[in-house]
ZAMARGU-4260 file (C-alpha; in steps of 0.2 Angstrom, whole numbers, plus 5000, padded with zeros to 4 digits):
<rodrens>
0) 5218/5263/4720 | 5212/5270/4704 | 5219/5276/4687 | 5217/5295/4685 | 5206/5301/4671
5) 5206/5317/4662 | 5198/5330/4673 | 5181/5336/4667 | 5178/5354/4662 | 5173/5367/4675
10) 5158/5365/4685 | 5149/5379/4677 | 5142/5371/4661 | 5131/5381/4649 | 5113/5374/4645
15) 5112/5366/4629 | 5102/5373/4615 | 5085/5364/4612 | 5087/5347/4605 | 5078/5339/4591
20) 5066/5325/4595 | 5073/5308/4597 | 5073/5299/4581 | 5067/5281/4580 | 5084/5276/4574
25) 5092/5281/4591 | 5079/5272/4600 | 5080/5256/4591 | 5099/5255/4590 | 5101/5243/4603
30) 5085/5232/4607 | 5094/5224/4622 | 5101/5239/4630 | 5091/5237/4646 | 5099/5220/4650
35) 5116/5228/4654 | 5112/5248/4656 | 5120/5258/4671 | 5105/5269/4676 | 5107/5284/4686
40) 5092/5289/4698 | 5089/5308/4697 | 5078/5315/4711 | 5074/5332/4702 | 5072/5342/4718
45) 5088/5338/4724 | 5099/5338/4708 | 5102/5355/4702 | 5094/5371/4704 | 5095/5383/4688
50) 5084/5397/4694 | 5090/5400/4712 | 5073/5396/4720 | 5082/5382/4731 | 5073/5367/4723
55) 5080/5357/4708 | 5073/5358/4692 | 5074/5350/4674 | 5087/5364/4667 | 5098/5361/4681
60) 5099/5341/4675 | 5102/5349/4656 | 5116/5359/4663 | 5125/5344/4671 | 5122/5332/4656
65) 5141/5332/4653 | 5144/5327/4671 | 5132/5312/4669 | 5140/5307/4652 | 5157/5307/4660
70) 5151/5296/4673 | 5147/5285/4660 | 5129/5280/4662 | 5116/5273/4649 | 5099/5279/4656
75) 5092/5292/4669 | 5077/5287/4680 | 5068/5303/4685 | 5058/5301/4702 | 5041/5310/4699
80) 5042/5326/4690 | 5023/5329/4689 | 5013/5343/4697 | 5010/5338/4715 | 5006/5346/4732
85) 5021/5335/4736 | 5014/5328/4752 | 5026/5313/4748 | 5039/5319/4737 | 5029/5318/4722
90) 5023/5302/4724 | 5005/5310/4726 | 5003/5316/4707 | 4989/5328/4703 | 4993/5328/4683
95) 5002/5314/4674 | 5005/5324/4658 | 5013/5340/4664 | 5028/5345/4674 | 5028/5353/4691
100) 5030/5371/4689 | 5045/5371/4701 | 5052/5359/4690 | 5049/5367/4674 | 5040/5365/4660
105) 5034/5350/4647 | 5044/5358/4634 | 5059/5358/4646 | 5056/5339/4649 | 5056/5336/4630
110) 5071/5347/4628 | 5080/5336/4642 | 5073/5320/4634 | 5082/5324/4617 | 5097/5332/4623
115) 5102/5316/4634 | 5098/5305/4620 | 5110/5315/4609 | 5123/5309/4621 | 5118/5291/4621
120) 5108/5292/4638 | 5090/5286/4638 | 5076/5293/4650 | 5066/5283/4661 | 5052/5290/4671
125) 5041/5285/4686 | 5022/5280/4683 | 5013/5280/4701 | 4998/5268/4697 | 4992/5265/4715
130) 4985/5281/4719 | 4984/5298/4714 | 4985/5315/4724 | 4970/5321/4734 | 4970/5337/4721
135) 4969/5326/4706 | 4953/5330/4698 | 4946/5314/4698 | 4947/5313/4717 | 4940/5331/4719
140) 4925/5326/4708 | 4924/5310/4719 | 4923/5320/4735 | 4911/5332/4728 | 4899/5317/4721
145) 4887/5306/4730 | 4890/5290/4738 | 4888/5277/4724 | 4892/5289/4710 | 4901/5285/4696
150) 4916/5297/4700 | 4918/5288/4718 | 4919/5271/4709 | 4936/5274/4702 | 4943/5274/4721
155) 4939/5263/4735 | 4925/5273/4744 | 4916/5262/4758 | 4903/5265/4773 | 4913/5263/4790
160) 4908/5248/4802 | 4898/5251/4819 | 4882/5258/4823 | 4886/5275/4815 | 4899/5270/4802
165) 4913/5277/4814 | 4925/5263/4812 | 4936/5261/4796 | 4930/5247/4785 | 4946/5237/4788
170) 4961/5236/4800 | 4974/5237/4786 | 4990/5246/4791 | 4998/5259/4780 | 5014/5258/4772
175) 5018/5275/4781 | 5012/5267/4798 | 4994/5269/4805 | 4978/5267/4797 | 4973/5265/4779
180) 4955/5274/4778 | 4952/5293/4781 | 4933/5298/4783 | 4926/5310/4772 | 4913/5325/4777
185) 4897/5327/4769 | 4891/5344/4761 | 4880/5346/4777 | 4895/5343/4789 | 4890/5327/4794
190) 4902/5312/4793 | 4903/5302/4777 | 4911/5288/4768 | 4928/5282/4771 | 4941/5281/4756
195) 4956/5269/4754 | 4975/5276/4755 | 4988/5262/4756 | 5001/5276/4759 | 4997/5295/4765
200) 4979/5301/4767 | 4984/5313/4753 | 4988/5298/4741 | 4969/5289/4739 | 4971/5273/4731
205) 4963/5270/4712 | 4950/5256/4710 | 4959/5245/4696 | 4945/5235/4693 | 4936/5251/4685
210) 4940/5252/4666 | 4943/5271/4666 | 4957/5267/4678 | 4964/5255/4665 | 4962/5266/4649
215) 4968/5281/4658 | 4985/5274/4662 | 4987/5266/4646 | 4985/5282/4637 | 4998/5290/4650
220) 5010/5277/4643 | 5007/5283/4626 | 5008/5301/4630 | 5026/5300/4637 | 5033/5287/4624
225) 5027/5298/4610 | 5038/5311/4618 | 5054/5299/4617 | 5054/5290/4634 | 5062/5274/4633
230) 5054/5266/4648 | 5044/5268/4664 | 5048/5263/4682 | 5033/5257/4690 | 5030/5262/4707
235) 5023/5251/4721 | 5019/5238/4705 | 5011/5224/4715 | 4998/5235/4725 | 4986/5239/4713
240) 4973/5226/4715 | 4963/5223/4729 | 4950/5211/4736 | 4933/5218/4734 | 4927/5209/4749
245) 4940/5219/4760 | 4945/5205/4771 | 4957/5207/4786 | 4975/5201/4782 | 4977/5184/4789
250) 4989/5179/4802 | 4998/5168/4790 | 4998/5175/4771 | 5000/5162/4759 | 5007/5167/4742
255) 4995/5178/4733 | 4982/5177/4747 | 4985/5196/4754 | 4970/5207/4752 | 4980/5222/4744
260) 4997/5214/4739 | 5003/5204/4724 | 4986/5198/4718 | 4985/5187/4704 | 4974/5199/4694
265) 4987/5213/4694 | 4997/5203/4681 | 4983/5207/4668 | 4988/5225/4669 | 5005/5224/4664
270) 5002/5212/4651 | 4992/5227/4644 | 5006/5239/4647 | 5018/5228/4639 | 5007/5227/4623
275) 5008/5246/4623 | 5027/5246/4626 | 5029/5234/4611 | 5019/5244/4599 | 5032/5257/4598
280) 5049/5257/4589 | 5063/5252/4599 | 5062/5244/4616 | 5053/5254/4629 | 5055/5245/4645
285) 5044/5242/4660 | 5053/5241/4677 | 5044/5237/4691 | 5045/5241/4710 | 5040/5224/4716
290) 5040/5219/4734 | 5038/5202/4733 | 5047/5188/4746 | 5042/5173/4736 | 5054/5170/4721
295) 5042/5162/4710 | 5029/5175/4712 | 5042/5188/4709 | 5047/5181/4693 | 5029/5181/4686
300) 5031/5199/4685 | 5045/5197/4673 | 5038/5184/4660 | 5041/5188/4642 | 5024/5196/4639
305) 5025/5208/4656 | 5039/5219/4664 | 5057/5219/4657 | 5065/5221/4674 | 5061/5223/4692
310) 5070/5231/4706 | 5081/5220/4718 | 5078/5225/4736 | 5085/5211/4744 | 5102/5214/4740
315) 5101/5232/4746 | 5094/5227/4762 | 5107/5213/4767 | 5122/5218/4779 | 5138/5219/4775
320) 5142/5200/4778 | 5148/5188/4763 | 5136/5175/4767 | 5122/5186/4767 | 5127/5194/4752
325) 5130/5179/4743 | 5114/5171/4746 | 5107/5186/4740 | 5115/5185/4724 | 5110/5167/4722
330) 5092/5170/4726 | 5090/5184/4713 | 5100/5174/4699 | 5089/5160/4703 | 5073/5169/4703
335) 5076/5177/4686 | 5083/5162/4678 | 5067/5154/4674 | 5061/5169/4664 | 5075/5175/4656
340) 5077/5192/4664 | 5093/5201/4669 | 5092/5204/4688 | 5096/5223/4693 | 5108/5228/4707
345) 5106/5244/4717 | 5115/5250/4733 | 5103/5264/4737 | 5089/5275/4732 | 5077/5290/4737
350) 5070/5280/4752 | 5085/5270/4758 | 5100/5275/4770 | 5114/5280/4759 | 5128/5266/4759
355) 5142/5275/4768 | 5131/5278/4781 | 5124/5262/4782 | 5138/5251/4780 | 5148/5259/4796
360) 5135/5254/4807 | 5135/5239/4819 | 5118/5234/4811 | 5123/5237/4792 | 5107/5229/4784
365) 5092/5241/4780 | 5074/5240/4786 | 5062/5255/4787 | 5056/5248/4804 | 5073/5250/4811
370) 5077/5268/4806 | 5079/5280/4822 | 5087/5297/4825 | 5105/5297/4831 | 5112/5278/4826
375) 5129/5278/4828 | 5141/5274/4812 | 5160/5274/4807 | 5160/5285/4792 | 5178/5279/4787
380) 5173/5261/4789 | 5157/5265/4779 | 5167/5273/4764 | 5178/5259/4763 | 5164/5247/4761
385) 5153/5257/4751 | 5169/5258/4738 | 5170/5240/4739 | 5152/5238/4736 | 5152/5249/4721
390) 5164/5237/4712 | 5156/5222/4718 | 5137/5227/4710 | 5145/5234/4695 | 5153/5217/4691
395) 5137/5207/4694 | 5127/5201/4679 | 5112/5211/4675 | 5109/5230/4674 | 5116/5242/4688
400) 5107/5257/4697 | 5114/5271/4703 | 5106/5285/4715 | 5113/5303/4713 | 5126/5307/4726
405) 5131/5289/4728 | 5144/5292/4716 | 5151/5305/4728 | 5150/5295/4742 | 5138/5306/4752
410) 5133/5300/4768 | 5116/5302/4775 | 5112/5318/4783 | 5106/5320/4802 | 5094/5335/4798
415) 5086/5345/4811 | 5068/5340/4815 | 5061/5357/4811 | 5066/5356/4792 | 5058/5338/4789
420) 5046/5336/4778 | 5044/5315/4774 | 5028/5309/4780 | 5036/5293/4787 | 5042/5303/4801
425) 5027/5311/4805 | 5016/5295/4805 | 5030/5287/4815 | 5026/5298/4830 | 5042/5307/4827
430) 5054/5292/4831 | 5059/5289/4813 | 5069/5302/4804 | 5061/5297/4788 | 5070/5298/4770
435) 5075/5317/4769 | 5093/5312/4775 | 5097/5305/4759 | 5088/5318/4748 | 5099/5334/4752
440) 5103/5344/4737 | 5121/5339/4729 | 5136/5348/4731 | 5144/5353/4714 | 5157/5365/4717
445) 5165/5378/4730 | 5167/5378/4749 | 5151/5384/4756 | 5133/5380/4754 | 5124/5380/4741
450) 5140/5372/4734 | 5134/5376/4715 | 5117/5368/4719 | 5110/5385/4716 | 5117/5397/4706
455) 5129/5412/4713 | 5118/5425/4723 | 5103/5413/4723 | 5088/5421/4731 | 5083/5405/4741
460) 5093/5393/4752 | 5091/5375/4746 | 5076/5367/4752 | 5086/5354/4764 | 5102/5361/4771
465) 5120/5355/4766 | 5132/5351/4779 | 5147/5361/4778 | 5159/5346/4777 | 5152/5342/4759
470) 5164/5355/4753 | 5177/5340/4751 | 5164/5329/4743 | 5159/5341/4729 | 5159/5336/4710
475) 5174/5349/4708 | 5184/5343/4723 | 5183/5325/4717 | 5188/5328/4701 | 5205/5333/4706
480) 5207/5319/4718 | 5213/5303/4709 | 5208/5292/4724 | 5190/5300/4726 | 5175/5290/4725
485) 5169/5300/4708 | 5185/5294/4701 | 5182/5277/4707 | 5164/5276/4698 | 5171/5284/4682
490) 5183/5272/4681 | 5172/5258/4686 | 5160/5262/4674 | 5172/5265/4660 | 5179/5248/4662
495) 5161/5240/4664 | 5156/5247/4647 | 5174/5241/4639 | 5173/5224/4645 | 5162/5213/4635
500) 5162/5201/4652 | 5152/5212/4661 | 5134/5217/4662 | 5123/5204/4656 | 5130/5187/4654
505) 5137/5172/4663 | 5146/5172/4681 | 5154/5157/4690 | 5157/5156/4710 | 5176/5156/4714
510) 5180/5147/4732 | 5193/5159/4742 | 5187/5157/4758 | 5171/5161/4768 | 5173/5180/4770
515) 5177/5183/4751 | 5166/5184/4737 | 5174/5180/4721 | 5167/5176/4704 | 5172/5175/4686
520) 5164/5186/4672 | 5167/5181/4653 | 5182/5171/4650 | 5196/5182/4658 | 5188/5192/4671
525) 5187/5189/4691 | 5179/5202/4704 | 5187/5198/4722 | 5179/5207/4737 | 5185/5203/4754
530) 5172/5207/4769 | 5183/5197/4782 | 5194/5206/4795 | 5211/5201/4787 | 5219/5203/4770
535) 5219/5189/4757 | 5229/5183/4744 | 5221/5186/4727 | 5221/5172/4713 | 5235/5171/4699
540) 5231/5186/4687 | 5239/5195/4673 | 5235/5212/4680 | 5223/5222/4693 | 5210/5232/4682
545) 5204/5241/4697 | 5204/5241/4716 | 5193/5249/4728 | 5209/5252/4741 | 5227/5250/4739
550) 5235/5233/4743 | 5242/5228/4758 | 5258/5220/4754 | 5250/5212/4738 | 5236/5207/4747
555) 5217/5212/4745 | 5214/5223/4760 | 5198/5220/4771 | 5182/5228/4765 | 5190/5230/4748
560) 5187/5223/4730 | 5198/5220/4715 | 5194/5217/4698 | 5207/5206/4689 | 5212/5200/4672
565) 5216/5182/4671 | 5225/5171/4659 | 5211/5164/4647 | 5205/5146/4651 | 5217/5145/4668
570) 5211/5147/4684 | 5220/5148/4702 | 5223/5132/4709 | 5213/5138/4725 | 5199/5143/4713
575) 5185/5131/4709 | 5169/5135/4700 | 5154/5130/4709 | 5140/5133/4698 | 5136/5146/4683
580) 5122/5155/4679 | 5119/5157/4660 | 5110/5171/4651 | 5094/5164/4644 | 5090/5175/4628
585) 5073/5181/4627
</rodrens>
């Protein structure tokens, strides 16, 4: 049940003229913007193709800024847009100070940053500090140099074990499965040293003990901040520092004791980055991709002199279960409270199975190790739950991340094996479908592929095939449907921006039963999510602001969420506050 909004303009949008550089005044207008921001993730390759080559590009994003403004987002986060051989979707960077030719030019990026800011939308870019591409000039120079040379000291080159050095230096396991060491070949054709890569062999790890590495990345930050970027998302933020003794991973890893993860020295890096960010006018935010199970060690990344926020992966990975989700919410709020940082909330990203598909499965949680071809799902059930989850996450305190296409309710695509590109698929021996299924190009309009992703008469098909049934899920189709996922997201973000009780601030749990997640926000807002199998009674309220599904005889249906306006200073007799998480001002 949604409230219709005015329909947006036609899908064909004229590319805006070149915008002036962002002004300091625009960047300093709200120094705490990041605490409540709605941030939209743009996977450029799959967003919109302006030139018909089948690959999304920056001018395609420019052409659809009206969609993003109408949606109601505060910032755009771009996956890596740099020159790259795309061995890992752009997370193998060859040049951090330019744009991949398939995506456009540096001038296009500067124009986009300015044009978005004119609409009140800031830009966050990806920084990939743990590793570079095997085509990066530094690594090419290292391969050409002798063992022990200064060029090799920027990486992790090491002799192998065994009589002839035929065994890798350690048995560490790659994040993409398999080993983490690849052996080089000497100029005379004989086997050489091994180099470390915690991901694919095309992504050699940098040695962050080397001063060149630290100075280079601080200069990269300045390069993009000078161009008006409002923040950076830091990929694999906890992996930079390695134990130079190269010990094996112990059977029982104590906090901080892993040889390649979450080592104490990594915090020196981010303190230096924070000093760079704070030297600019306005709040230039540091957002960490931090996978750390220990709550106290996770919070350490968010101390006032380090990062501003970090991704919340725990919530995204939990199954559709009231106890599980409530435990995750409590865990995250408790972890952030000691350092006064706001939590982030996200349902998916470019690595994770889309919510519509995930929530329709018997196992509705997420883990990379469990991804398999042909896992059945109930898309009707998944869609109902994804709608409810959209309102649940938007009502939680802190900032909200939205992955492109989730506002359309796009499902994961079961792609043919011969089009897959993700290294996770190949390194799994072919049993894991990888991540390409959530990276299929967006449908904008029309009844057949490319659905407006590419211009009419494009010379090339989209780089990944779009399902025919996506005609009903295009932006154009959903704008005309008051009950669509797109209209639900637009309404939710409009209300979230309008209501001061939402975003960063206090919340209190309300007890409406074990299968219900209910909490108050501010003085007069309540969010109720029914994860049980039967409809439930809503607490006393003045009116319903928004609901993810129609009420069932005045009751909140199963797998649905409602936002309520309640009378100030009163509660339902059945609703008792259990605990309150108060905002801590930094």
